N, C-alpha and C positions, 0 to 999 in steps of 0.2 A: 504493500501500500503507500500511496505516496506521501511523505512529509512535509510537501511544499506549504510555505506559509506566505501569506500576502502581504502588501505594503499596509499596516495597519495605519500607520499615520495618514496615509494618502486617502486611506479608505474612510477612516474617521472624519477628516477635513472634508471630504464629499459629502458625508451623511450630514456635518455641522451645517453646510448650505442648506441642505433642505429642512433641517430642524429649524433653525435661525428666521429662515423666509416664513415658515409655518406660524411662528411665534410671533412675529411682527416686529416693531422697532420700539415700543416701549422698553422701559428698563427692566432688564430681566437677565437671569443667568440660568446655564442649562449644562447639562453632561450629555453631549452626543455620544461619547465614549460607553456611557451607562447602557443606553438605549441600542447601540450598534451591538454591545456585547451580548445583550437579550436575544436579538434578532440572530446573531450569530448561533447561539446556542439550540433555537429553533430550526434553523436553517435543514439541518439534514431530514427532518421529517416531512420536508415540502416535496411536491411533484406538480407537475404541468405548470399551470401559469403562475401560480404560485410561487415556485421555484423561480420563473424567469423573473417576476417582481423582485423577490429577496435578493438573487443575484445582482438587479441594477440598483438597490437600494443599498446593499452591503458595499456594493463596488468590485467585489471578485465573486469566484464561484462560491456556493453555499458550504461546500466541504471544505475548501482551504480556509473559509472565513472561520468556521467551526474548530478548526486546528488550530487556529490563530489565536483564538478567544480559549481555547482548552490551555495552551503554552502561558498566556496570559495571567489567567486565573491562578495556575499552580504555581507562579513564581513574581508577586507582585511586589515592587522594590520598597526599601523600608521607609521611604517618605509616603507611601500611599497604602490604605487600607483597602481592599476589596473583598467582594462575596457573591455568590451566585446560589440560587436556591429555588427549587421544583416543589411543591406541596400539592396533594391531591387528596380529594375524598373518596375515589372510586378505589374498590378493593382488587377490581380486575381492570388494568389498563387496556386489556384488548391487544390485538397482535400487533396494530400500527403503532399504537403509543408503547406499547411494551418495550417493540425493536429499539424505537426512538429513547426510551428512558435507558437501555442497556448501553446506549452509544453515549448519553453523556459523559462529559468530562468528570474525572474524579473528585475534582474540587468543588463541583457542583452539588451543593447539600440536596438531599432528598428525603421527602417523609410526609406522614399525615398531615393535612392541614391544619394549621393551630386557629386558635380563637383569635378574635382582633388584638387582643391584650398580648397575645404570644406574637403577633406580627409587629405590633409598636416595640415590643421587645428587643425582636431582632432587627428593626430598623435602627434604634437606638444602639444595640451592641455594636454594630458593624459601620457606625458612622462618629463614634466617638460621642454620642450624644446629640450631635447635631441636627438630626432629623428624629423628631420625637414621636411622630406618628406614621404608619404605614400609609400611602397615598390612596389607597383602594379599600373599600367595603366590600369583604369577601363574604359577608354572609351567603349570598346566592350562589357562590363559586363552587366548581368542583377539581379545576386546574388552575394552579396560580405560580407563575414565574416571575421571580425578582433579581436583580442586580444592586449592589450597593458599592460606591466609592466614595473615599474621603480623605482628606488630609488635612494636616494642622501643623503649620510650619510657622518658624521664625527667621525673618531675614538675617543674613550674613551680617549687614550692615543696616541699621533701623534708618528711616527718613530722619530729617529735619523737619520742623514746624515753620513755617511760613504765612505773612497773611496771603488772606484769599486775594486781595488786589494784585499779588502777583502772576494770577492769572491772565491780566490783561485787561485795559477796559472794555475791550470787544466781546469779553466773556459777561454772560448773564450770571453765572456761577460766583464770579468776583463779588457781585453784590448780594448772593444769597448767602454765603458762607463766611466764616470769621478766619479758619484757618485751614490750610492746605498741606501738603506733603511737599520736600524739597530734597532732592538728591545732596549730602552731606558734602560741601566743598573739598574736604580733605579725603573724600572716598571715590571719586569720579570714575578710578580703575578697580576697586575693589567692591564687590556685592552689587553693583549697578553698572549698567550699562546704557549709553542712549546715544542714538545717531538718526539720520534723515535718510530713509532706504526710498528706493526707486520702485514702483509696481506697474503692473499694465492695469489692472482694473480701478486703481484708487488714485492715481500720481504718486506723486511724493508725498510721504507720509512720516512723522514724527513717530519714534520707536523707545520706549522705554524698556530695560528688562531688569527687574528685580529678583536676584539670586537669592533663596533660600538655602537653609542648610540642609545637607543630605539631597541635594540634587534636584529640587523643583524649581523652574523660572517660571514667571508669570510676566507677559508680554503686553503691555498697553502699547495702543496703534492708534494713531488719529490722523484723520486725512482733514482734509477740507470741509467745511461743515455744510457745504452744497453736496458732497460725495452721497449717494446713498448707502444705508447700514448694510445691506448685503455685501456693496463691493469693498467695504473696509473691513467686515470680517472675514470675507474671502482671502483679502490681503493680507490680514492678521496670520489666519492659519497657516498662509503659504509661508510667511517670514517665521514664524515660531517653530514650524516643524523642520525647518532647514538649518535654521541656527542652534538649534537644539542639539542638532546632530554634528555640527560644524562643518556644515556644506554651506556653501558661498550666498551672500545674500548682498545683490549690489546696494551700494550706500553712495550717496550725494559729498562728493567733495565740497565742504563749505565755499571755497573759494569759486565755485560755478555759479554760487546763489546771489541772486541781488540782496544789497543789504535792505532792512527794515522789516516789516511784516510780511510772514509766509502764510500759507493755509493753516498751520499750526504750530508757529514758532515766530519769534523775532530775531534777526541776524544783526549783530553789530560789530564794531571793529575796537578795540581797545590796544594798548600799549605796554605789554608786560615787558620782563627782561627778555633781551636777544637771544633766539633759539625755542620759545616758546611755541607750541604747536596748536593748531584750530582744536577747538574741543566744544561737546554738546552740554549741557545740563538739562534738567527736568524739573517740571512744578506739576503736579496732578492733585487731585482730591482722593482723600479717602471715599469708601464707598463699601456698601453692603446691599444684600439683594435676598429675598424668599421668594421662589416661583413654585407654582404647581400648573403643570403642563398636561395637556390633554393630547395623548399620541395618537388618537383614532384618527387625526385628519390625513386626507389623501396624499398619498407619496411619502409616507413616513414608513411603511413596510408593516405595521402592526395588523392591518388587515388581513395581509397575506399570511403573516405568521399565524394568526385565527385560523385562515383556511388550512394553513399545514397541519395544525392539532386536532382541531374539529371544525370541519366546514359548516357554517351556517349557525355555529354556537352564538347566542348574545354574549358579548365581552366587553371589558373596559381596558385601558392602558392608559396609564398617566405616569408623570416623575415629578416627585418633589424634591426641590433642589436650594441650597444657599450658599452663600459665600459673604466672607468679609476680609476686605482690604484695609488694613491699617499701617499707622507707622512702624509697627513691630514685628508684622507678620500678616500670613494670609491663611485661612481656614475655609474651606468648603466641602459640601456631602451632596451626594444624590442617590436617592433610591428611586429605582424605574421598576415598575411591575405590570404585567399582562394578568389577567384575570378572565379565564372562559368562566361563562355561567351556564345553569341550568336553562334549557329551552323554554321560553313560553312562548314557541313559536319561535590773494593778498600781496600785502606790503612786507619787506622782509624784517624789519622793526617791530611789527603788528602781528595780532593774531585775530581770528575770526571766532565769534563764541556764539552759539547758537542757542537759544533758551525755548527749548521743547514745551508748549504749553497747551495741557489738556484742558482747555476750557471749554469745551462742548463735547456732546456725546460722541463715543470713541470706543472701541473694542479691546478686549483684555481676554488674554488666552493662557491658561497653565500648562505645562508640558513638563513631563518626565525628561531629566536630562542626562542623568547618570547611569551607569550599568551598561558600558558597551558590550553590545552582541545579544543584549538582552530584549524581548519581544516589546518592552514598555518603551526603549529609548527613542524620545523623540515624537512620541504619541500625544496629542492634545489630551487633556484629561476633562478640564474644564473650559468654558468660555462664556462671556459676559458682553452684553451691549450696557455701558454705563451712561445711563442717561439721568440718574438722580444722584448726585454727589451727596457726600456728608462730612459734616464737620471734622478735621483729624483733632485727635486728643493725645495726650501724652499716655 
C-alpha cells in the first residue's frame, strides 16, 4: 500500500479560502485545519459523487489526505494539543461503517457517545479549558465525529506598549483604542520579524511575524484598506506557509518605495550612524475573538462527509473557536464537530525606516514552524480576520 502523503500546508490553505469566504468579512477566527482533519478522517468512507467532492475540497485524493491526517494526529508538535474522536450509539455499525471504523487512525478515540456533559468535558480537556462547551447538541445523534486543536504560548520577546495614535491619523482604531502593541526597539531581530512583501493578489503587504516559544509563529498581514479580505487572507496563507519552512518570500527593498504613506505603512528617512541598514518596525493592536461557525454551507465538504457515512441522514456540522493575541503571547483553540442524527425523514549616510501600521482590518495566521521533517511543519493551524481590535494591557 502506498504511504504517500499530501502537501498538507497547501491543502489547508486552499480549504481556508473556502471557509473564510463562507464566514464573511466580519471579525472572526477559524481553524481550517480542524475542519480539514475531520473531513480527511471521513474521506475513505466515501464513494461516487461524495468522493469527488471531498477530493476537491481536501485538495488531494481522500486516501492520501487520510494518511496525512493519521500521521499528524499521531505526532502533534509540543506547541499544539490535538485530538480526534468518533462516538456512536449504534451497537452494530453495519458493513460499510464497520469497515471505515476499522481503518480509522489509531490516534482517533472511538467509543459510545457520552452525554452532553461528557462531550463538554472532552472539549475542555483537549483545549486547555479554552473551549468550555461542545459546539453541537447531540441528543438526537447516532454518530458524532470531532477534532480539537489548541495552543497556549508566550512570545519569545513580549511587545512593548504604545499609544494608539501610533496607528496613524487615517486609522479609526487610533481613536477607538488607548494602547497598542509595538515591537521593542532593542529586539527587531529577535522574536519579531517585519517586512513588506510582494503578492500577486493583494499587492504589497505589511507583514509582522511574532515568534512564540517552542515553535509557533503568528503572521499578521495587512494590505491596503480597499483590498478584499479574501485576497488578504490568501496572501497571508501563502506568505506564512512559505516563510515558516524557510522558502523564499519576495520582499520589497525599502529603497524602491516612495517616502510617505503607503497602503499599510509610513516610510521616512533618518540619519543614524554610518553603515546603518534599512529596517522595518511594526505597531498593531491586541485582539481576541470567539466564533461559532455553521459548516453546513455549500462548498465546505460536510454534506459530502454526511453522504459518505449515512446518506440522507439529518446532520449538524459546527466549529467553536477562540483566539487571544496579547502583549505576552497567543492562545487559540477550536473544536470541530459533525453529528449525524436519527432521521425524521537611498542616501549613504541615511537609512529608511518603514513603520508598518496595522490600523485597519487585516489577516493573522498561526503556523507550526519547528520540527523539520514532521508533517506539521509549515501547516497553518488557526487564521483570523482582525476587524475588532482591543486595548493592549500589561
